[in-house]
mmCIF file of the N, C-alpha and C atoms, coordinates in Angstrom:
data_MODEL
# 
_entry.id   MODEL 
# 
loop_
_atom_site.group_PDB 
_atom_site.id 
_atom_site.type_symbol 
_atom_site.label_atom_id 
_atom_site.label_alt_id 
_atom_site.label_comp_id 
_atom_site.label_asym_id 
_atom_site.label_entity_id 
_atom_site.label_seq_id 
_atom_site.pdbx_PDB_ins_code 
_atom_site.Cartn_x 
_atom_site.Cartn_y 
_atom_site.Cartn_z 
_atom_site.occupancy 
_atom_site.B_iso_or_equiv 
_atom_site.pdbx_formal_charge 
_atom_site.auth_seq_id 
_atom_site.auth_comp_id 
_atom_site.auth_asym_id 
_atom_site.auth_atom_id 
_atom_site.pdbx_PDB_model_num 
ATOM 1   N N  . MET A 1 1  ? 0.871  -1.316 -0.015  1.00 0.00 ? 1  MET A N  1 
ATOM 2   C CA . MET A 1 1  ? 0.019  0.008  0.044   1.00 0.00 ? 1  MET A CA 1 
ATOM 3   C C  . MET A 1 1  ? 0.672  0.918  0.052   1.00 0.00 ? 1  MET A C  1 
ATOM 4   N N  . LYS A 1 2  ? 0.494  2.160  -0.868  1.00 0.00 ? 2  LYS A N  1 
ATOM 5   C CA . LYS A 1 2  ? 1.289  3.439  -0.736  1.00 0.00 ? 2  LYS A CA 1 
ATOM 6   C C  . LYS A 1 2  ? 0.604  4.374  -0.271  1.00 0.00 ? 2  LYS A C  1 
ATOM 7   N N  . ARG A 1 3  ? 0.695  5.386  0.362   1.00 0.00 ? 3  ARG A N  1 
ATOM 8   C CA . ARG A 1 3  ? 0.011  6.396  0.446   1.00 0.00 ? 3  ARG A CA 1 
ATOM 9   C C  . ARG A 1 3  ? 1.365  7.783  1.303   1.00 0.00 ? 3  ARG A C  1 
ATOM 10  N N  . ILE A 1 4  ? 0.228  9.019  0.851   1.00 0.00 ? 4  ILE A N  1 
ATOM 11  C CA . ILE A 1 4  ? 1.453  10.543 1.204   1.00 0.00 ? 4  ILE A CA 1 
ATOM 12  C C  . ILE A 1 4  ? 0.407  10.527 2.988   1.00 0.00 ? 4  ILE A C  1 
ATOM 13  N N  . ILE A 1 5  ? 1.947  10.480 3.889   1.00 0.00 ? 5  ILE A N  1 
ATOM 14  C CA . ILE A 1 5  ? 1.472  10.331 5.117   1.00 0.00 ? 5  ILE A CA 1 
ATOM 15  C C  . ILE A 1 5  ? 1.085  12.249 5.671   1.00 0.00 ? 5  ILE A C  1 
ATOM 16  N N  . THR A 1 6  ? 1.722  12.942 5.184   1.00 0.00 ? 6  THR A N  1 
ATOM 17  C CA . THR A 1 6  ? 1.968  14.606 5.636   1.00 0.00 ? 6  THR A CA 1 
ATOM 18  C C  . THR A 1 6  ? 1.668  14.797 4.521   1.00 0.00 ? 6  THR A C  1 
ATOM 19  N N  . ALA A 1 7  ? 0.588  16.249 4.596   1.00 0.00 ? 7  ALA A N  1 
ATOM 20  C CA . ALA A 1 7  ? 0.814  17.407 3.710   1.00 0.00 ? 7  ALA A CA 1 
ATOM 21  C C  . ALA A 1 7  ? 2.219  17.583 3.452   1.00 0.00 ? 7  ALA A C  1 
ATOM 22  N N  . VAL A 1 8  ? 2.129  18.187 1.897   1.00 0.00 ? 8  VAL A N  1 
ATOM 23  C CA . VAL A 1 8  ? 3.622  18.723 1.737   1.00 0.00 ? 8  VAL A CA 1 
ATOM 24  C C  . VAL A 1 8  ? 3.957  19.903 2.343   1.00 0.00 ? 8  VAL A C  1 
ATOM 25  N N  . ASP A 1 9  ? 4.871  19.954 2.613   1.00 0.00 ? 9  ASP A N  1 
ATOM 26  C CA . ASP A 1 9  ? 5.904  21.136 3.505   1.00 0.00 ? 9  ASP A CA 1 
ATOM 27  C C  . ASP A 1 9  ? 6.796  21.750 2.652   1.00 0.00 ? 9  ASP A C  1 
ATOM 28  N N  . ILE A 1 10 ? 6.662  23.396 2.948   1.00 0.00 ? 10 ILE A N  1 
ATOM 29  C CA . ILE A 1 10 ? 7.993  24.099 2.508   1.00 0.00 ? 10 ILE A CA 1 
ATOM 30  C C  . ILE A 1 10 ? 8.985  24.168 3.483   1.00 0.00 ? 10 ILE A C  1 
ATOM 31  N N  . GLN A 1 11 ? 10.203 23.863 3.061   1.00 0.00 ? 11 GLN A N  1 
ATOM 32  C CA . GLN A 1 11 ? 11.515 24.258 4.445   1.00 0.00 ? 11 GLN A CA 1 
ATOM 33  C C  . GLN A 1 11 ? 12.152 25.145 3.914   1.00 0.00 ? 11 GLN A C  1 
ATOM 34  N N  . ARG A 1 12 ? 12.308 26.414 4.138   1.00 0.00 ? 12 ARG A N  1 
ATOM 35  C CA . ARG A 1 12 ? 13.116 27.356 4.434   1.00 0.00 ? 12 ARG A CA 1 
ATOM 36  C C  . ARG A 1 12 ? 13.974 27.783 5.131   1.00 0.00 ? 12 ARG A C  1 
ATOM 37  N N  . ARG A 1 13 ? 15.567 27.210 4.971   1.00 0.00 ? 13 ARG A N  1 
ATOM 38  C CA . ARG A 1 13 ? 16.545 27.019 5.877   1.00 0.00 ? 13 ARG A CA 1 
ATOM 39  C C  . ARG A 1 13 ? 17.244 27.661 5.531   1.00 0.00 ? 13 ARG A C  1 
ATOM 40  N N  . PRO A 1 14 ? 18.362 28.347 6.532   1.00 0.00 ? 14 PRO A N  1 
ATOM 41  C CA . PRO A 1 14 ? 19.460 29.428 6.746   1.00 0.00 ? 14 PRO A CA 1 
ATOM 42  C C  . PRO A 1 14 ? 20.518 28.710 6.352   1.00 0.00 ? 14 PRO A C  1 
ATOM 43  N N  . SER A 1 15 ? 21.310 29.231 5.110   1.00 0.00 ? 15 SER A N  1 
ATOM 44  C CA . SER A 1 15 ? 22.469 28.821 4.335   1.00 0.00 ? 15 SER A CA 1 
ATOM 45  C C  . SER A 1 15 ? 23.411 29.048 4.351   1.00 0.00 ? 15 SER A C  1 
ATOM 46  N N  . GLY A 1 16 ? 23.783 29.992 5.255   1.00 0.00 ? 16 GLY A N  1 
ATOM 47  C CA . GLY A 1 16 ? 24.718 31.141 5.848   1.00 0.00 ? 16 GLY A CA 1 
ATOM 48  C C  . GLY A 1 16 ? 24.992 32.027 4.888   1.00 0.00 ? 16 GLY A C  1 
ATOM 49  N N  . PHE A 1 17 ? 25.769 33.253 5.773   1.00 0.00 ? 17 PHE A N  1 
ATOM 50  C CA . PHE A 1 17 ? 26.184 34.710 5.123   1.00 0.00 ? 17 PHE A CA 1 
ATOM 51  C C  . PHE A 1 17 ? 24.529 35.022 4.111   1.00 0.00 ? 17 PHE A C  1 
ATOM 52  N N  . GLY A 1 18 ? 23.718 35.196 4.756   1.00 0.00 ? 18 GLY A N  1 
ATOM 53  C CA . GLY A 1 18 ? 22.431 35.998 4.465   1.00 0.00 ? 18 GLY A CA 1 
ATOM 54  C C  . GLY A 1 18 ? 21.675 35.297 3.351   1.00 0.00 ? 18 GLY A C  1 
ATOM 55  N N  . HIS A 1 19 ? 22.014 33.991 3.069   1.00 0.00 ? 19 HIS A N  1 
ATOM 56  C CA . HIS A 1 19 ? 21.021 33.366 2.091   1.00 0.00 ? 19 HIS A CA 1 
ATOM 57  C C  . HIS A 1 19 ? 20.342 31.890 2.727   1.00 0.00 ? 19 HIS A C  1 
ATOM 58  N N  . ILE A 1 20 ? 19.157 31.650 2.289   1.00 0.00 ? 20 ILE A N  1 
ATOM 59  C CA . ILE A 1 20 ? 18.472 30.657 2.409   1.00 0.00 ? 20 ILE A CA 1 
ATOM 60  C C  . ILE A 1 20 ? 18.135 29.913 1.370   1.00 0.00 ? 20 ILE A C  1 
ATOM 61  N N  . GLY A 1 21 ? 17.723 28.520 2.013   1.00 0.00 ? 21 GLY A N  1 
ATOM 62  C CA . GLY A 1 21 ? 17.258 27.569 0.600   1.00 0.00 ? 21 GLY A CA 1 
ATOM 63  C C  . GLY A 1 21 ? 16.170 26.928 0.932   1.00 0.00 ? 21 GLY A C  1 
ATOM 64  N N  . ILE A 1 22 ? 15.702 26.798 -0.043  1.00 0.00 ? 22 ILE A N  1 
ATOM 65  C CA . ILE A 1 22 ? 13.967 26.529 0.106   1.00 0.00 ? 22 ILE A CA 1 
ATOM 66  C C  . ILE A 1 22 ? 13.807 25.122 -0.810  1.00 0.00 ? 22 ILE A C  1 
ATOM 67  N N  . ARG A 1 23 ? 12.951 24.321 -0.111  1.00 0.00 ? 23 ARG A N  1 
ATOM 68  C CA . ARG A 1 23 ? 12.954 22.855 -0.885  1.00 0.00 ? 23 ARG A CA 1 
ATOM 69  C C  . ARG A 1 23 ? 11.427 21.927 -0.180  1.00 0.00 ? 23 ARG A C  1 
ATOM 70  N N  . ALA A 1 24 ? 10.854 21.706 -1.149  1.00 0.00 ? 24 ALA A N  1 
ATOM 71  C CA . ALA A 1 24 ? 9.449  21.147 -0.772  1.00 0.00 ? 24 ALA A CA 1 
ATOM 72  C C  . ALA A 1 24 ? 9.579  19.328 -0.400  1.00 0.00 ? 24 ALA A C  1 
ATOM 73  N N  . ILE A 1 25 ? 8.823  18.739 0.795   1.00 0.00 ? 25 ILE A N  1 
ATOM 74  C CA . ILE A 1 25 ? 8.894  18.091 1.302   1.00 0.00 ? 25 ILE A CA 1 
ATOM 75  C C  . ILE A 1 25 ? 7.694  17.435 1.739   1.00 0.00 ? 25 ILE A C  1 
ATOM 76  N N  . ALA A 1 26 ? 7.591  15.687 1.161   1.00 0.00 ? 26 ALA A N  1 
ATOM 77  C CA . ALA A 1 26 ? 6.224  14.748 1.513   1.00 0.00 ? 26 ALA A CA 1 
ATOM 78  C C  . ALA A 1 26 ? 6.940  13.651 2.621   1.00 0.00 ? 26 ALA A C  1 
ATOM 79  N N  . HIS A 1 27 ? 6.046  13.170 3.420   1.00 0.00 ? 27 HIS A N  1 
ATOM 80  C CA . HIS A 1 27 ? 6.267  12.038 4.003   1.00 0.00 ? 27 HIS A CA 1 
ATOM 81  C C  . HIS A 1 27 ? 5.300  11.146 3.265   1.00 0.00 ? 27 HIS A C  1 
ATOM 82  N N  . ILE A 1 28 ? 6.090  10.278 3.236   1.00 0.00 ? 28 ILE A N  1 
ATOM 83  C CA . ILE A 1 28 ? 5.340  9.152  2.370   1.00 0.00 ? 28 ILE A CA 1 
ATOM 84  C C  . ILE A 1 28 ? 5.087  7.356  3.177   1.00 0.00 ? 28 ILE A C  1 
ATOM 85  N N  . GLU A 1 29 ? 4.070  6.622  3.021   1.00 0.00 ? 29 GLU A N  1 
ATOM 86  C CA . GLU A 1 29 ? 4.716  5.582  3.199   1.00 0.00 ? 29 GLU A CA 1 
ATOM 87  C C  . GLU A 1 29 ? 4.497  4.312  2.172   1.00 0.00 ? 29 GLU A C  1 
ATOM 88  N N  . VAL A 1 30 ? 5.545  3.525  1.457   1.00 0.00 ? 30 VAL A N  1 
ATOM 89  C CA . VAL A 1 30 ? 5.392  2.159  1.459   1.00 0.00 ? 30 VAL A CA 1 
ATOM 90  C C  . VAL A 1 30 ? 5.474  1.277  0.996   1.00 0.00 ? 30 VAL A C  1 
ATOM 91  N N  . GLY A 1 31 ? 4.368  0.335  1.316   1.00 0.00 ? 31 GLY A N  1 
ATOM 92  C CA . GLY A 1 31 ? 5.136  -0.965 1.636   1.00 0.00 ? 31 GLY A CA 1 
ATOM 93  C C  . GLY A 1 31 ? 5.253  -1.042 2.793   1.00 0.00 ? 31 GLY A C  1 
ATOM 94  N N  . GLY A 1 32 ? 4.814  -0.519 4.053   1.00 0.00 ? 32 GLY A N  1 
ATOM 95  C CA . GLY A 1 32 ? 4.979  -0.258 5.569   1.00 0.00 ? 32 GLY A CA 1 
ATOM 96  C C  . GLY A 1 32 ? 6.356  0.495  5.820   1.00 0.00 ? 32 GLY A C  1 
ATOM 97  N N  . ILE A 1 33 ? 6.809  0.728  4.853   1.00 0.00 ? 33 ILE A N  1 
ATOM 98  C CA . ILE A 1 33 ? 8.462  1.845  5.120   1.00 0.00 ? 33 ILE A CA 1 
ATOM 99  C C  . ILE A 1 33 ? 8.274  3.362  4.802   1.00 0.00 ? 33 ILE A C  1 
ATOM 100 N N  . ARG A 1 34 ? 8.147  4.170  5.702   1.00 0.00 ? 34 ARG A N  1 
ATOM 101 C CA . ARG A 1 34 ? 8.126  5.468  5.864   1.00 0.00 ? 34 ARG A CA 1 
ATOM 102 C C  . ARG A 1 34 ? 9.325  6.235  5.291   1.00 0.00 ? 34 ARG A C  1 
ATOM 103 N N  . GLN A 1 35 ? 9.306  7.155  4.234   1.00 0.00 ? 35 GLN A N  1 
ATOM 104 C CA . GLN A 1 35 ? 10.178 7.398  3.804   1.00 0.00 ? 35 GLN A CA 1 
ATOM 105 C C  . GLN A 1 35 ? 9.831  8.954  3.589   1.00 0.00 ? 35 GLN A C  1 
ATOM 106 N N  . LYS A 1 36 ? 11.023 10.269 3.592   1.00 0.00 ? 36 LYS A N  1 
ATOM 107 C CA . LYS A 1 36 ? 10.927 11.318 3.374   1.00 0.00 ? 36 LYS A CA 1 
ATOM 108 C C  . LYS A 1 36 ? 11.295 11.701 1.658   1.00 0.00 ? 36 LYS A C  1 
ATOM 109 N N  . VAL A 1 37 ? 10.291 12.204 0.937   1.00 0.00 ? 37 VAL A N  1 
ATOM 110 C CA . VAL A 1 37 ? 10.785 12.678 -0.167  1.00 0.00 ? 37 VAL A CA 1 
ATOM 111 C C  . VAL A 1 37 ? 10.957 14.430 -0.525  1.00 0.00 ? 37 VAL A C  1 
ATOM 112 N N  . MET A 1 38 ? 12.283 14.642 -1.033  1.00 0.00 ? 38 MET A N  1 
ATOM 113 C CA . MET A 1 38 ? 12.254 16.201 -1.418  1.00 0.00 ? 38 MET A CA 1 
ATOM 114 C C  . MET A 1 38 ? 12.389 16.758 -2.719  1.00 0.00 ? 38 MET A C  1 
ATOM 115 N N  . SER A 1 39 ? 12.301 17.924 -2.798  1.00 0.00 ? 39 SER A N  1 
ATOM 116 C CA . SER A 1 39 ? 12.416 18.368 -4.389  1.00 0.00 ? 39 SER A CA 1 
ATOM 117 C C  . SER A 1 39 ? 13.975 18.806 -4.074  1.00 0.00 ? 39 SER A C  1 
ATOM 118 N N  . ALA A 1 40 ? 14.555 18.973 -5.144  1.00 0.00 ? 40 ALA A N  1 
ATOM 119 C CA . ALA A 1 40 ? 16.030 19.371 -5.172  1.00 0.00 ? 40 ALA A CA 1 
ATOM 120 C C  . ALA A 1 40 ? 16.240 20.700 -4.307  1.00 0.00 ? 40 ALA A C  1 
ATOM 121 N N  . GLY A 1 41 ? 15.206 21.454 -4.161  1.00 0.00 ? 41 GLY A N  1 
ATOM 122 C CA . GLY A 1 41 ? 15.908 22.614 -3.592  1.00 0.00 ? 41 GLY A CA 1 
ATOM 123 C C  . GLY A 1 41 ? 16.689 23.261 -4.487  1.00 0.00 ? 41 GLY A C  1 
ATOM 124 N N  . LEU A 1 42 ? 16.354 25.068 -3.780  1.00 0.00 ? 42 LEU A N  1 
ATOM 125 C CA . LEU A 1 42 ? 17.157 25.902 -4.370  1.00 0.00 ? 42 LEU A CA 1 
ATOM 126 C C  . LEU A 1 42 ? 17.851 26.572 -2.933  1.00 0.00 ? 42 LEU A C  1 
ATOM 127 N N  . CYS A 1 43 ? 18.993 26.663 -3.308  1.00 0.00 ? 43 CYS A N  1 
ATOM 128 C CA . CYS A 1 43 ? 19.643 27.310 -1.717  1.00 0.00 ? 43 CYS A CA 1 
ATOM 129 C C  . CYS A 1 43 ? 20.735 28.510 -2.544  1.00 0.00 ? 43 CYS A C  1 
ATOM 130 N N  . GLY A 1 44 ? 21.258 29.493 -1.725  1.00 0.00 ? 44 GLY A N  1 
ATOM 131 C CA . GLY A 1 44 ? 21.832 30.710 -2.352  1.00 0.00 ? 44 GLY A CA 1 
ATOM 132 C C  . GLY A 1 44 ? 20.654 31.896 -2.600  1.00 0.00 ? 44 GLY A C  1 
ATOM 133 N N  . ILE A 1 45 ? 19.614 31.372 -2.236  1.00 0.00 ? 45 ILE A N  1 
ATOM 134 C CA . ILE A 1 45 ? 19.110 33.006 -2.164  1.00 0.00 ? 45 ILE A CA 1 
ATOM 135 C C  . ILE A 1 45 ? 18.659 33.687 -1.348  1.00 0.00 ? 45 ILE A C  1 
ATOM 136 N N  . GLU A 1 46 ? 19.088 35.096 -1.639  1.00 0.00 ? 46 GLU A N  1 
ATOM 137 C CA . GLU A 1 46 ? 19.464 36.271 -0.124  1.00 0.00 ? 46 GLU A CA 1 
ATOM 138 C C  . GLU A 1 46 ? 18.118 36.378 0.343   1.00 0.00 ? 46 GLU A C  1 
ATOM 139 N N  . ASP A 1 47 ? 18.633 36.187 1.745   1.00 0.00 ? 47 ASP A N  1 
ATOM 140 C CA . ASP A 1 47 ? 17.328 36.228 2.559   1.00 0.00 ? 47 ASP A CA 1 
ATOM 141 C C  . ASP A 1 47 ? 16.526 37.310 2.841   1.00 0.00 ? 47 ASP A C  1 
ATOM 142 N N  . ASP A 1 48 ? 17.234 38.535 1.816   1.00 0.00 ? 48 ASP A N  1 
ATOM 143 C CA . ASP A 1 48 ? 16.123 39.482 1.856   1.00 0.00 ? 48 ASP A CA 1 
ATOM 144 C C  . ASP A 1 48 ? 15.270 39.919 0.680   1.00 0.00 ? 48 ASP A C  1 
ATOM 145 N N  . SER A 1 49 ? 15.155 38.728 -0.170  1.00 0.00 ? 49 SER A N  1 
ATOM 146 C CA . SER A 1 49 ? 14.677 38.775 -1.556  1.00 0.00 ? 49 SER A CA 1 
ATOM 147 C C  . SER A 1 49 ? 13.090 39.027 -0.891  1.00 0.00 ? 49 SER A C  1 
ATOM 148 N N  . SER A 1 50 ? 12.561 39.177 -2.584  1.00 0.00 ? 50 SER A N  1 
ATOM 149 C CA . SER A 1 50 ? 11.065 39.844 -1.906  1.00 0.00 ? 50 SER A CA 1 
ATOM 150 C C  . SER A 1 50 ? 10.038 38.488 -1.284  1.00 0.00 ? 50 SER A C  1 
ATOM 151 N N  . GLU A 1 51 ? 9.410  39.069 -1.028  1.00 0.00 ? 51 GLU A N  1 
ATOM 152 C CA . GLU A 1 51 ? 8.123  37.365 -0.620  1.00 0.00 ? 51 GLU A CA 1 
ATOM 153 C C  . GLU A 1 51 ? 7.644  37.020 -2.125  1.00 0.00 ? 51 GLU A C  1 
ATOM 154 N N  . SER A 1 52 ? 7.354  38.123 -2.877  1.00 0.00 ? 52 SER A N  1 
ATOM 155 C CA . SER A 1 52 ? 6.861  37.187 -4.057  1.00 0.00 ? 52 SER A CA 1 
ATOM 156 C C  . SER A 1 52 ? 7.421  36.171 -5.008  1.00 0.00 ? 52 SER A C  1 
ATOM 157 N N  . TYR A 1 53 ? 9.269  36.832 -4.874  1.00 0.00 ? 53 TYR A N  1 
ATOM 158 C CA . TYR A 1 53 ? 9.961  35.748 -5.745  1.00 0.00 ? 53 TYR A CA 1 
ATOM 159 C C  . TYR A 1 53 ? 10.299 34.431 -4.590  1.00 0.00 ? 53 TYR A C  1 
ATOM 160 N N  . LEU A 1 54 ? 10.100 34.411 -3.034  1.00 0.00 ? 54 LEU A N  1 
ATOM 161 C CA . LEU A 1 54 ? 10.521 33.092 -2.709  1.00 0.00 ? 54 LEU A CA 1 
ATOM 162 C C  . LEU A 1 54 ? 8.932  32.655 -2.648  1.00 0.00 ? 54 LEU A C  1 
ATOM 163 N N  . ASN A 1 55 ? 8.147  33.053 -2.757  1.00 0.00 ? 55 ASN A N  1 
ATOM 164 C CA . ASN A 1 55 ? 6.420  32.351 -3.252  1.00 0.00 ? 55 ASN A CA 1 
ATOM 165 C C  . ASN A 1 55 ? 7.096  31.389 -4.471  1.00 0.00 ? 55 ASN A C  1 
ATOM 166 N N  . GLU A 1 56 ? 7.643  32.188 -5.516  1.00 0.00 ? 56 GLU A N  1 
ATOM 167 C CA . GLU A 1 56 ? 7.772  31.784 -6.771  1.00 0.00 ? 56 GLU A CA 1 
ATOM 168 C C  . GLU A 1 56 ? 8.695  30.710 -6.766  1.00 0.00 ? 56 GLU A C  1 
ATOM 169 N N  . VAL A 1 57 ? 9.487  30.601 -5.841  1.00 0.00 ? 57 VAL A N  1 
ATOM 170 C CA . VAL A 1 57 ? 10.634 29.176 -5.784  1.00 0.00 ? 57 VAL A CA 1 
ATOM 171 C C  . VAL A 1 57 ? 9.585  28.124 -5.092  1.00 0.00 ? 57 VAL A C  1 
ATOM 172 N N  . GLU A 1 58 ? 9.096  28.950 -4.072  1.00 0.00 ? 58 GLU A N  1 
ATOM 173 C CA . GLU A 1 58 ? 8.273  27.384 -3.396  1.00 0.00 ? 58 GLU A CA 1 
ATOM 174 C C  . GLU A 1 58 ? 7.347  27.001 -4.894  1.00 0.00 ? 58 GLU A C  1 
ATOM 175 N N  . ASP A 1 59 ? 6.716  27.929 -5.310  1.00 0.00 ? 59 ASP A N  1 
ATOM 176 C CA . ASP A 1 59 ? 5.576  26.988 -6.181  1.00 0.00 ? 59 ASP A CA 1 
ATOM 177 C C  . ASP A 1 59 ? 6.832  25.939 -7.256  1.00 0.00 ? 59 ASP A C  1 
ATOM 178 N N  . LYS A 1 60 ? 7.398  26.362 -7.374  1.00 0.00 ? 60 LYS A N  1 
ATOM 179 C CA . LYS A 1 60 ? 8.288  25.549 -8.405  1.00 0.00 ? 60 LYS A CA 1 
ATOM 180 C C  . LYS A 1 60 ? 9.033  24.456 -7.810  1.00 0.00 ? 60 LYS A C  1 
ATOM 181 N N  . GLU A 1 61 ? 9.401  24.723 -6.457  1.00 0.00 ? 61 GLU A N  1 
ATOM 182 C CA . GLU A 1 61 ? 9.670  23.281 -5.710  1.00 0.00 ? 61 GLU A CA 1 
ATOM 183 C C  . GLU A 1 61 ? 8.189  22.453 -5.556  1.00 0.00 ? 61 GLU A C  1 
ATOM 184 N N  . LYS A 1 62 ? 7.544  22.821 -5.280  1.00 0.00 ? 62 LYS A N  1 
ATOM 185 C CA . LYS A 1 62 ? 6.276  21.764 -5.152  1.00 0.00 ? 62 LYS A CA 1 
ATOM 186 C C  . LYS A 1 62 ? 6.083  21.369 -6.145  1.00 0.00 ? 62 LYS A C  1 
ATOM 187 N N  . ALA A 1 63 ? 5.766  22.191 -7.768  1.00 0.00 ? 63 ALA A N  1 
ATOM 188 C CA . ALA A 1 63 ? 5.459  21.231 -8.484  1.00 0.00 ? 63 ALA A CA 1 
ATOM 189 C C  . ALA A 1 63 ? 6.695  20.599 -9.008  1.00 0.00 ? 63 ALA A C  1 
ATOM 190 N N  . GLN A 1 64 ? 7.929  20.228 -8.828  1.00 0.00 ? 64 GLN A N  1 
ATOM 191 C CA . GLN A 1 64 ? 9.051  19.290 -8.447  1.00 0.00 ? 64 GLN A CA 1 
ATOM 192 C C  . GLN A 1 64 ? 8.344  17.963 -8.128  1.00 0.00 ? 64 GLN A C  1 
ATOM 193 N N  . LEU A 1 65 ? 7.949  18.287 -6.721  1.00 0.00 ? 65 LEU A N  1 
ATOM 194 C CA . LEU A 1 65 ? 7.770  17.805 -6.062  1.00 0.00 ? 65 LEU A CA 1 
ATOM 195 C C  . LEU A 1 65 ? 6.307  16.727 -6.255  1.00 0.00 ? 65 LEU A C  1 
ATOM 196 N N  . ARG A 1 66 ? 5.435  17.249 -6.872  1.00 0.00 ? 66 ARG A N  1 
ATOM 197 C CA . ARG A 1 66 ? 4.264  16.426 -7.225  1.00 0.00 ? 66 ARG A CA 1 
ATOM 198 C C  . ARG A 1 66 ? 4.701  15.835 -8.682  1.00 0.00 ? 66 ARG A C  1 
ATOM 199 N N  . ILE A 1 67 ? 5.512  16.222 -9.782  1.00 0.00 ? 67 ILE A N  1 
ATOM 200 C CA . ILE A 1 67 ? 6.187  15.303 -10.339 1.00 0.00 ? 67 ILE A CA 1 
ATOM 201 C C  . ILE A 1 67 ? 6.704  14.018 -9.940  1.00 0.00 ? 67 ILE A C  1 
ATOM 202 N N  . MET A 1 68 ? 7.428  13.956 -8.936  1.00 0.00 ? 68 MET A N  1 
ATOM 203 C CA . MET A 1 68 ? 8.119  13.208 -8.331  1.00 0.00 ? 68 MET A CA 1 
ATOM 204 C C  . MET A 1 68 ? 7.338  11.913 -7.803  1.00 0.00 ? 68 MET A C  1 
ATOM 205 N N  . LEU A 1 69 ? 5.636  12.608 -7.336  1.00 0.00 ? 69 LEU A N  1 
ATOM 206 C CA . LEU A 1 69 ? 5.307  11.887 -6.409  1.00 0.00 ? 69 LEU A CA 1 
ATOM 207 C C  . LEU A 1 69 ? 4.872  11.013 -7.577  1.00 0.00 ? 69 LEU A C  1 
ATOM 208 N N  . TYR A 1 70 ? 4.114  11.868 -8.721  1.00 0.00 ? 70 TYR A N  1 
ATOM 209 C CA . TYR A 1 70 ? 2.953  10.679 -9.910  1.00 0.00 ? 70 TYR A CA 1 
ATOM 210 C C  . TYR A 1 70 ? 4.244  9.641  -10.481 1.00 0.00 ? 70 TYR A C  1 
ATOM 211 N N  . GLU A 1 71 ? 5.594  10.020 -10.571 1.00 0.00 ? 71 GLU A N  1 
ATOM 212 C CA . GLU A 1 71 ? 6.584  9.309  -11.248 1.00 0.00 ? 71 GLU A CA 1 
ATOM 213 C C  . GLU A 1 71 ? 6.670  7.952  -10.066 1.00 0.00 ? 71 GLU A C  1 
ATOM 214 N N  . LEU A 1 72 ? 6.313  8.148  -8.727  1.00 0.00 ? 72 LEU A N  1 
ATOM 215 C CA . LEU A 1 72 ? 6.756  7.034  -7.726  1.00 0.00 ? 72 LEU A CA 1 
ATOM 216 C C  . LEU A 1 72 ? 5.560  6.329  -7.650  1.00 0.00 ? 72 LEU A C  1 
ATOM 217 N N  . GLY A 1 73 ? 4.509  6.611  -8.643  1.00 0.00 ? 73 GLY A N  1 
ATOM 218 C CA . GLY A 1 73 ? 3.071  5.800  -8.623  1.00 0.00 ? 73 GLY A CA 1 
ATOM 219 C C  . GLY A 1 73 ? 1.762  6.765  -7.729  1.00 0.00 ? 73 GLY A C  1 
ATOM 220 N N  . PHE A 1 74 ? 2.186  7.986  -7.599  1.00 0.00 ? 74 PHE A N  1 
ATOM 221 C CA . PHE A 1 74 ? 0.802  8.054  -6.688  1.00 0.00 ? 74 PHE A CA 1 
ATOM 222 C C  . PHE A 1 74 ? -0.596 8.766  -7.386  1.00 0.00 ? 74 PHE A C  1 
ATOM 223 N N  . SER A 1 75 ? -1.295 8.449  -7.374  1.00 0.00 ? 75 SER A N  1 
ATOM 224 C CA . SER A 1 75 ? -2.771 8.951  -7.838  1.00 0.00 ? 75 SER A CA 1 
ATOM 225 C C  . SER A 1 75 ? -2.444 10.902 -8.072  1.00 0.00 ? 75 SER A C  1 
ATOM 226 N N  . LYS A 1 76 ? -3.242 11.240 -8.894  1.00 0.00 ? 76 LYS A N  1 
ATOM 227 C CA . LYS A 1 76 ? -3.470 12.457 -8.906  1.00 0.00 ? 76 LYS A CA 1 
ATOM 228 C C  . LYS A 1 76 ? -4.282 12.813 -7.614  1.00 0.00 ? 76 LYS A C  1 
ATOM 229 N N  . ARG A 1 77 ? -5.209 12.016 -7.253  1.00 0.00 ? 77 ARG A N  1 
ATOM 230 C CA . ARG A 1 77 ? -5.883 12.630 -6.432  1.00 0.00 ? 77 ARG A CA 1 
ATOM 231 C C  . ARG A 1 77 ? -5.235 12.365 -5.125  1.00 0.00 ? 77 ARG A C  1 
ATOM 232 N N  . ALA A 1 78 ? -4.473 11.912 -4.580  1.00 0.00 ? 78 ALA A N  1 
ATOM 233 C CA . ALA A 1 78 ? -3.828 11.220 -3.576  1.00 0.00 ? 78 ALA A CA 1 
ATOM 234 C C  . ALA A 1 78 ? -2.572 12.583 -3.560  1.00 0.00 ? 78 ALA A C  1 
ATOM 235 N N  . VAL A 1 79 ? -1.680 12.996 -4.879  1.00 0.00 ? 79 VAL A N  1 
ATOM 236 C CA . VAL A 1 79 ? -1.345 14.279 -4.299  1.00 0.00 ? 79 VAL A CA 1 
ATOM 237 C C  . VAL A 1 79 ? -2.056 15.464 -4.638  1.00 0.00 ? 79 VAL A C  1 
ATOM 238 N N  . ALA A 1 80 ? -3.166 15.674 -5.404  1.00 0.00 ? 80 ALA A N  1 
ATOM 239 C CA . ALA A 1 80 ? -4.053 16.990 -4.932  1.00 0.00 ? 80 ALA A CA 1 
ATOM 240 C C  . ALA A 1 80 ? -4.205 17.172 -3.432  1.00 0.00 ? 80 ALA A C  1 
ATOM 241 N N  . GLN A 1 81 ? -4.813 15.884 -2.692  1.00 0.00 ? 81 GLN A N  1 
ATOM 242 C CA . GLN A 1 81 ? -5.041 16.606 -1.224  1.00 0.00 ? 81 GLN A CA 1 
ATOM 243 C C  . GLN A 1 81 ? -3.806 16.144 -0.026  1.00 0.00 ? 81 GLN A C  1 
ATOM 244 N N  . ALA A 1 82 ? -2.718 16.202 -1.171  1.00 0.00 ? 82 ALA A N  1 
ATOM 245 C CA . ALA A 1 82 ? -1.458 16.601 0.139   1.00 0.00 ? 82 ALA A CA 1 
ATOM 246 C C  . ALA A 1 82 ? -0.818 18.189 -0.264  1.00 0.00 ? 82 ALA A C  1 
ATOM 247 N N  . PHE A 1 83 ? -1.216 18.905 -1.356  1.00 0.00 ? 83 PHE A N  1 
ATOM 248 C CA . PHE A 1 83 ? -1.324 19.914 -1.644  1.00 0.00 ? 83 PHE A CA 1 
ATOM 249 C C  . PHE A 1 83 ? -2.461 20.917 -0.994  1.00 0.00 ? 83 PHE A C  1 
# 
């Protein structure tokens, strides 16, 4: 059985020297084994970037994670519910 355990989360982490990194994360369960699936992420973003730019990066990371979940065999419905 496959399922997405937690809704997709965006992680903004300091990457040093006034920069942050952003990635999208989903926790899934496949065959009774829990795993974390993450987008590649984008680091080196200046932490004083506009909120609209940060939201744009988040949207791109979410889109990448959606594709990864589809490729892992999750249905469009399951993925839509997680987002």
